C-alpha positions, 0 to 999 in steps of 0.5 A, a space after each residue: 287234524 284236531 285228533 292228531 294234535 290232541 295225540 301230541 303230533 308235533 304241529 310243525 313236523 315236516 315231510 320229506 320235502 320240508 313241507 309242514 301241515 300248515 303249508 299243505 293246508 295253505 296249498 290246498 286252500 283249507 282256511 279252517 285247517 290252517 287256522 286250527 294249526 296256527 292256534 296250535 302254534 304252527 310257524 308261518 316262517 318255517 321254510 320248505 326245502 325249496 326255501 318257501 315259507 307258509 307265509 309266502 305261500 299264503 301271500 301268493 295265494 291271494 285268497 282273502 279267506 285264507 289270509 284272514 284265517 291266518 291273521 294276515 289280512 290287511 
């Protein structure tokens, strides 16, 4: 992921379902990748075609490590 970002791949590029790399990293429970994407400006509030944002995915995960990595821990 870091290499793709260094090569200039847009951090919020969606796939055919409107899912971004940040959304995928949250769904796969990869806090390190999610944090890397956020440091590169990935948007928590973009929504996929189903209308779900990365922020909502993270909140529904209830994963404290993931929430901490995204700066969403309470």
